[in-house]
C-alpha positions as CSV (number, residue, x, y, z in Angstrom):
1,M,0.0,-0.1,0.0
2,I,1.2,3.4,-0.9
3,N,2.6,5.4,2.0
4,I,2.5,9.1,1.6
5,F,5.2,9.8,4.1
6,E,7.7,8.0,2.0
7,Y,7.5,10.8,-0.6
8,L,8.9,14.3,-1.0
9,N,7.5,14.8,-4.5
10,Y,3.8,15.1,-4.7
11,R,3.6,14.4,-8.5
12,E,5.4,11.0,-7.8
13,F,2.9,10.3,-5.0
14,L,-0.1,11.1,-7.1
15,K,1.3,8.9,-9.9
16,D,1.9,5.9,-7.7
17,A,-1.4,6.4,-5.7
18,Y,-3.5,6.7,-8.8
19,E,-1.9,3.6,-10.4
20,E,-2.7,1.6,-7.2
21,R,-6.2,2.8,-6.9
22,H,-6.9,2.3,-10.7
23,A,-5.4,-1.2,-10.6
24,S,-8.0,-2.3,-7.9
25,D,-10.8,-0.3,-9.3
26,W,-11.2,0.5,-13.0
27,R,-13.8,3.2,-12.3
28,F,-11.1,5.2,-10.6
29,S,-9.9,7.0,-13.7
30,H,-8.6,10.4,-14.9
31,R,-12.2,11.2,-15.9
32,F,-13.3,10.4,-12.2
33,I,-10.8,12.7,-10.8
34,A,-11.6,15.5,-13.4
35,E,-15.2,15.3,-12.3
36,K,-14.3,15.6,-8.7
37,A,-11.8,18.5,-9.3
38,G,-13.9,20.3,-11.8
39,F,-11.4,20.4,-14.7
40,D,-11.1,18.6,-18.0
41,S,-9.9,15.0,-18.1
42,S,-6.5,16.0,-19.6
43,M,-5.5,18.1,-16.7
44,F,-4.6,15.3,-14.3
45,N,-2.0,14.0,-16.7
46,K,-0.6,17.5,-17.3
47,I,-0.2,17.8,-13.4
48,L,1.7,14.4,-13.4
49,Q,3.9,15.6,-16.2
50,G,4.8,18.8,-14.3
51,K,3.1,21.0,-16.9
52,R,0.5,22.4,-14.5
53,N,0.9,23.3,-10.7
54,L,-1.9,22.8,-8.1
55,T,-4.0,25.7,-6.8
56,D,-5.1,25.7,-3.2
57,R,-8.5,24.5,-4.2
58,I,-7.2,21.5,-6.2
59,V,-4.8,20.7,-3.2
60,D,-7.9,20.3,-1.1
61,V,-9.7,18.2,-3.6
62,F,-6.7,15.9,-4.2
63,A,-6.2,15.6,-0.4
64,S,-9.8,14.4,0.1
65,I,-9.3,11.8,-2.8
66,F,-5.9,10.4,-2.0
67,C,-5.5,11.0,1.8
68,S,-7.1,9.0,4.5
69,D,-6.8,11.3,7.5
70,E,-5.9,14.8,8.6
71,R,-2.1,14.1,9.1
72,E,-1.9,12.8,5.6
73,K,-3.7,15.8,4.2
74,A,-1.4,18.2,6.2
75,Y,1.5,16.2,4.7
76,F,0.3,16.5,1.2
77,A,-0.4,20.3,1.5
78,N,3.2,20.8,2.8
79,M,4.6,18.6,0.1
80,V,2.8,20.6,-2.6
81,A,4.2,23.9,-1.0
82,F,7.7,22.3,-0.9
83,N,7.7,21.4,-4.6
84,Q,6.1,24.5,-5.8
85,A,8.1,27.0,-3.7
86,K,9.4,29.9,-5.5
87,T,12.7,30.5,-3.3
88,H,15.2,28.5,-1.6
89,T,14.1,29.9,1.8
90,E,10.4,28.7,1.2
91,S,11.8,25.2,0.1
92,R,13.7,24.9,3.3
93,Q,10.8,26.1,5.5
94,F,8.3,23.5,4.0
95,L,11.0,20.8,4.0
96,E,11.3,21.4,7.7
97,K,7.7,20.9,8.1
98,L,7.7,17.7,6.2
99,V,10.6,16.0,8.1
100,A,9.1,17.2,11.5
101,S,6.5,14.7,10.9
102,K,7.4,11.5,12.9
103,E,6.0,9.4,10.1
104,C,8.3,10.9,7.4
105,K,10.8,8.3,6.1
106,V,13.1,10.5,4.2
107,E,14.5,13.0,6.8
108,N,18.2,12.4,6.6
109,L,18.8,12.2,2.9
110,A,16.7,15.1,1.9
111,K,18.2,17.5,4.5
112,D,21.7,16.6,3.6
113,Q,21.1,17.1,0.0
114,F,19.6,20.5,0.7
115,E,22.4,21.3,2.9
116,Y,24.9,20.6,0.0
117,F,23.4,23.5,-1.9
118,D,23.5,25.8,1.1
119,H,27.2,26.5,0.8
120,W,29.4,27.1,-2.2
121,Y,32.4,25.5,-0.6
122,H,31.2,21.9,-0.1
123,A,32.1,21.2,-3.8
124,V,35.4,22.9,-3.3
125,V,36.3,20.7,-0.3
126,R,35.3,17.6,-2.4
127,E,37.8,18.6,-5.0
128,L,40.5,19.5,-2.6
129,V,40.7,16.2,-0.9
130,T,41.6,14.4,-4.1
131,F,45.1,15.8,-3.9
132,Y,45.6,17.6,-0.5
133,P,46.6,15.0,2.1
134,Y,43.8,15.8,4.6
135,V,43.9,13.6,7.7
136,G,41.8,15.9,10.0
137,D,43.7,19.2,9.9
138,D,40.6,21.2,9.3
139,A,42.1,24.7,9.7
140,A,44.9,23.9,7.2
141,L,42.4,22.6,4.7
142,G,40.2,25.6,5.3
143,L,43.2,28.0,4.5
144,M,43.6,26.3,1.2
145,V,40.2,27.5,0.0
146,R,39.9,30.9,-1.6
147,P,38.3,32.7,0.1
148,P,39.3,30.9,3.2
149,I,36.7,28.9,5.2
150,S,36.9,28.1,9.0
151,A,37.9,24.8,10.5
152,S,34.4,24.1,11.7
153,Q,33.0,24.7,8.2
154,V,35.6,22.1,6.9
155,K,34.7,19.6,9.5
156,S,30.8,19.9,8.8
157,S,31.6,19.8,5.0
158,I,33.6,16.6,5.3
159,A,31.0,15.0,7.5
160,L,28.2,16.0,5.0
161,L,30.2,14.7,2.0
162,E,30.8,11.4,3.7
163,R,27.0,11.0,4.6
164,L,26.2,11.8,0.9
165,S,28.8,9.2,-0.1
166,M,30.7,11.8,-2.2
167,I,33.9,11.0,-0.5
168,K,35.4,8.2,1.6
169,K,38.5,7.6,3.5
170,N,41.0,5.1,2.0
171,E,41.9,2.8,4.9
172,Q,45.2,2.0,3.6
173,T,46.5,5.5,3.0
174,G,44.3,7.5,5.6
175,F,43.4,9.9,3.0
176,Y,40.1,10.8,1.4
177,E,38.9,9.9,-2.1
178,Q,36.0,11.0,-4.3
179,T,33.1,8.5,-4.8
180,Q,30.4,8.5,-7.3
181,G,27.6,9.6,-4.8
182,L,25.5,12.3,-6.2
183,V,22.9,14.8,-4.9
184,S,19.6,13.9,-6.4
185,S,17.8,16.4,-8.7
186,G,14.6,14.5,-8.5
187,F,12.7,17.1,-6.5
188,E,11.3,20.0,-8.3
189,S,12.1,22.3,-5.3
190,Y,15.8,21.5,-5.6
191,N,15.6,23.9,-8.5
192,T,15.4,26.7,-6.1
193,A,18.2,25.3,-4.0
194,V,20.4,25.0,-7.1
195,N,19.7,28.4,-8.2
196,A,20.7,29.7,-4.7
197,Y,23.8,27.7,-5.0
198,I,24.6,29.3,-8.4
199,Q,24.0,32.7,-7.0
200,Q,26.6,32.0,-4.2
201,N,29.1,31.0,-6.9
202,L,28.4,34.1,-8.9
203,D,29.1,36.1,-5.6
204,V,32.4,34.3,-5.2
205,A,33.2,35.1,-8.9
206,Q,32.5,38.7,-8.4
207,T,35.4,38.9,-5.8
208,A,37.8,37.0,-8.0
209,M,38.9,40.1,-9.8
210,D,40.4,41.6,-6.5
211,R,41.6,38.4,-5.1
212,F,43.6,37.1,-8.0
213,D,46.2,38.7,-10.5
214,R,45.4,38.5,-14.2
215,G,47.7,35.6,-14.6
216,E,45.7,33.5,-12.3
217,R,42.1,34.2,-13.7
218,N,40.3,34.6,-16.9
219,L,37.2,36.8,-17.0
220,S,35.3,37.8,-20.1
221,T,31.8,38.8,-21.1
222,L,30.1,39.1,-24.5
223,A,26.9,40.9,-25.5
224,F,25.5,39.9,-28.9
225,G,22.2,39.8,-30.9
226,C,20.8,36.5,-32.2
227,D,17.5,34.7,-32.9
228,E,15.8,31.9,-31.1
229,A,17.3,29.2,-33.3
230,T,20.8,30.5,-32.8
231,Y,20.2,30.7,-29.1
232,K,19.3,27.0,-29.0
233,E,22.4,26.2,-31.0
234,L,24.5,28.3,-28.5
235,V,22.9,26.4,-25.7
236,E,23.9,23.1,-27.1
237,M,27.4,24.4,-27.8
238,V,27.6,25.2,-24.2
239,R,26.6,21.7,-23.2
240,R,29.1,20.3,-25.4
241,F,31.8,22.5,-24.1
242,R,30.9,21.5,-20.5
243,R,31.2,18.0,-21.3
244,E,34.5,18.5,-23.0
245,V,35.8,20.4,-20.0
246,L,34.6,17.4,-17.7
247,A,36.4,15.0,-19.9
248,K,39.6,17.1,-20.0
249,V,39.8,17.6,-16.3
250,G,38.9,13.8,-15.8
251,A,41.9,13.0,-17.7
252,C,44.2,15.2,-15.5
253,Q,46.6,12.9,-13.7
254,K,47.9,15.3,-11.0
255,P,45.4,18.0,-10.1
256,N,47.0,20.6,-7.7
257,R,44.4,23.4,-7.5
258,V,40.7,23.9,-7.6
259,F,39.1,26.2,-10.2
260,Q,35.6,27.5,-10.9
261,L,34.4,27.8,-14.5
262,G,31.2,29.7,-14.7
263,M,28.9,29.6,-17.8
264,Q,25.9,31.9,-18.1
265,L,23.8,32.6,-21.2
266,F,20.8,34.9,-20.7
267,P,18.9,37.7,-22.5
268,L,19.6,41.2,-22.0
269,S,16.5,42.5,-23.9
270,D,13.0,41.6,-24.9
271,P,12.6,40.1,-28.4
272,Y,11.3,42.3,-31.2
273,P,8.8,42.1,-32.6
274,P,7.4,40.7,-29.2
275,P,5.6,37.4,-29.2
276,Q,1.8,37.5,-28.9
277,R,0.5,35.1,-26.4
278,R,-3.2,33.9,-26.0
279,G,-4.3,36.6,-28.3
280,R,-2.9,39.5,-26.2
281,K,-1.4,42.3,-28.1
282,R,1.5,43.8,-26.3
283,R,1.7,47.5,-26.6
284,I,4.9,48.5,-28.2
285,R,6.6,51.8,-27.3
286,G,7.1,52.1,-30.8
287,A,6.3,54.5,-33.4
288,E,8.4,57.3,-32.2
289,I,11.3,54.9,-31.4
290,Q,11.0,53.3,-34.8
291,N,10.9,56.6,-36.5
292,A,13.9,57.9,-34.5
293,S,15.8,54.7,-35.5
294,R,15.3,55.4,-39.1
295,E,17.0,58.7,-38.7
296,I,20.2,57.2,-37.5
297,T,22.9,57.9,-40.2
298,D,25.6,55.7,-41.4
299,E,28.1,57.8,-39.3
300,S,26.3,57.1,-36.0
301,R,26.6,53.3,-36.8
302,E,30.4,53.5,-36.4
303,P,31.5,51.1,-33.6
304,A,32.5,52.6,-30.3
305,E,36.1,52.5,-28.9
306,V,35.1,49.2,-26.9
307,Q,33.2,47.2,-29.5
308,G,30.1,45.1,-29.2
309,G,30.1,44.4,-25.4
310,N,33.0,41.9,-25.8
311,H,35.0,42.6,-22.7
312,E,37.9,40.5,-21.3
313,N,39.9,40.9,-18.1
């Protein structure tokens, strides 16, 4: 029998609970759920696929259909809020509510995975122990990190990485090694955690210009115009490059330093002409701007001293 307290993803719970009920009662169908919820029969499948989120009303309806008592209903509501949270802070708040339930079966793993994304230096410590002979000297290892971290931060990071099976101690050498343990990305709300983690790394990158000489860093930025098709090609190029980087560093026999490579590709303007969605016409601040642009002469099109937004430091 499906146990809701073994889930942190409400879509997975709904899928499994539906299949179990449907197997024992053919009348329990998407159409039956749609009638109870007051939406069309295709909506439930869209919810399971992650194409639609739940409103408060639908949460109550689904809780009455799939939950047997008030404890399960409260857990289901918190699980939906956890998965649909907009910020990392909200995700953590609802995760705490979930694991506070004495019936919850996923406390340790979920909390550890969230904790991994809480601090940028966990990934650094994991890389450092592959070449630094760490045998418990937390303060010394912390000073190897740039910017440095405290001995207590190193100690907690080592413990976390061990719990997540991302490192282990070699009993013969006494040193730590990387293992293949991974942080799961199966929960939708981990997206907010990953975004918070990326933001931390961007903050670290922001200070790199002052902390390192030009010979120790390579910082550049490029602004350009392109269409949607070209953008998609660029995304795939970035993915290929990322795989090439991983293959290259994987072949490195004697690493001696940890680096960060950040890759960001995002729009700096709205598309023109703007897309029309669901029949709505977006008002374009337009005729006067368009007319003004026609008056630009060829001389005014000459490149500036720093061209095109392509900057490197």
